[in-house]
N, C-alpha and C positions, 0 to 999 in steps of 0.2 A: 504494500500500500504506500510506502514512502515515495514511490515513483509517480504517483498520481498528482496531477497539477490542476489548478483552476481552469475550467473550460473543457476538461476531458469529458467524454461521453461515457456514461454507465448504462448498460442495457440489462434489464431484468425481464426474463421470459417466463410466463406461466403457461398453463395448458391452453388458455384462450387469448391471451394478450401479450404483447411485447411493449414494455414501458421503457421510455428513454429519458435519461436525466443528464443534466450538465452540472459538473462540480463547481461549487462556489469557493471551496477551500481546498488546499493541497492535502495530500495524504498524511503528511507529518507536520502540518501547521498547528495542530492541537493535540497535545498529549496530556491525559488526565489520569488520576488514580481511579482504579476500578470502582471505588465507592462513589464517584461523582456520577450519579444516575440521571442528572438533568438532561444529558444528551439523548436519553430515551423518551423524553416527553414528546407529545404530539407536535408541539411548537417549542422546540428547545430555545432557551435564552441563557446565554453564558453569564453566570453571576459575576464573573471577573471582567466582563466587558470585552473579552478577546474574540477569537473566531467563533462565528455562529452562522446559522442559515439566514438567508435574506428574510426580513420580517414580513414581506407582503407576498411571498410565493404561495400559490394555491396548494401544490403538492410537493412534498419534500422527501428526500432520502437521506438517511444517516448511515454511514459505513463505520464499523468499529472493528478493531483487531488488536492483538497484543502489540505493545510498543517494541518489544524485543522478542527474539525467538525463545530465549530461556531467561529465567531469573528475574522476572518483573511482573508486577501486578498492574502496571500502567497500561493504558489503552490509547492507541492513536484513533482519532475521530476525523472524518471528513463529511461535509454537508454538501448537498446539491438540491437543485430544483428540477421539476419536470420540464422537458422540452415539449414543444407543441405537437410533435408527431407521435402517434401511437399506431400500433398495427394489430389487426386481428390475426389469429393463427387458425388456419383451416384444419380439418381432421388429419391431414397428412403432414402437418408441421410447416406448411408453406405460409408465408406472410402476405397479407393483403393490406395495403396502405389505407389509413384512415386520415381524416383531416385533423383530428385531435384525439387526445387520450380519453379513455372511457371515464364517465363521470360519476 
């Protein structure tokens, strides 16, 4: 995750939809203790005033992972917002473009 940069696209595929997000923060812009659970809130607000998702985005994504491979309880966190394009997935796994993400 440290290689992720603001503006990178994140794609999440479910059985029926493909959601596309654009990162607002880098993968290592925010490192927190595992006890800082504010990042899991539906509308996260950084109590320290540091990196956080854009306040007016309709749909958000929060990515979290361990800050180091071994010997840490810290977490790296990245935030992003939905991009305007979503896709339906047909029964065979093919994608059909839509004008916006499902609502």
